[in-house]
N, C-alpha and C positions, 0 to 999 in steps of 0.2 A: 503494500500500500504506500510506502514511503516513496518508492520510485515513480508511482503513477501520479502523485500530486504535483511535482514540478513539471511533468510533461503536460498535464492538464492546464496548468497555469500558462505555460508557453504556448500551447495551442490556442487558448482563449485570447491571449495577447496578440498572436498572429492574425486571428480572425477579426478582432476589433480593428487592428491596423489596416487590414484589407478593406473592411467596410468603410472606414474613414477616408481611405484613398479613393474609393469609388465615388464618394460624395464630392470630392474636390474637383473632378474633371467630368465634363459632359460625356455621356456614353456615345453620342453620335456627333459627327462633324457638322450636322445641320443645326445643332444647338449652339448658339453663340454664347461665348463667355461674357461679352459686354454688349448690351443693347444700345445702339446708336440712334440718335434722332436723324431726321431727314437733313437738317442743316449740317450736322456733323458728318454725315455721309457725303454730302456735296463738297464740303471742305476737303475731306480725305481724297475724294476723286480728283479734285482740282490739283491737290498737291502731287498725287501720283502722276497726273498728266504732265505737270511741270518737270518732275524728276525724269520722266521717260523721254521728253522732247526738248530738254534744256540744251543739250549739246548735239552738234552734228554727228552723223554716223562716221564710222571709221573708214579710212581709205587713204589713197596716196596724198602726200603733202604737195599741193600745187605750188607752194611758194619755195620749194627746194629745187635748185638747179645744180646737180652734181658736176664736178669738173671732169673733163675727159681723162682717161687713164694715160699716164706717161707725161702729163704736163703738170707743172707745179704752180 
């Protein structure tokens, strides 16, 4: 009986920890952690648009004219 008591306590502790961790995170990706208002959503969309379209795309540098090989 003495060996069973610590294992029961450990099992109970593990189950409680598991139940508390389930409550902390939504079970589905469709459930949002934070509910945003329409105005907050609009501001977030505008910020994302600025971040995505702020800089030109990558490509060759049109302002660079390399020297011909062999000339200094």
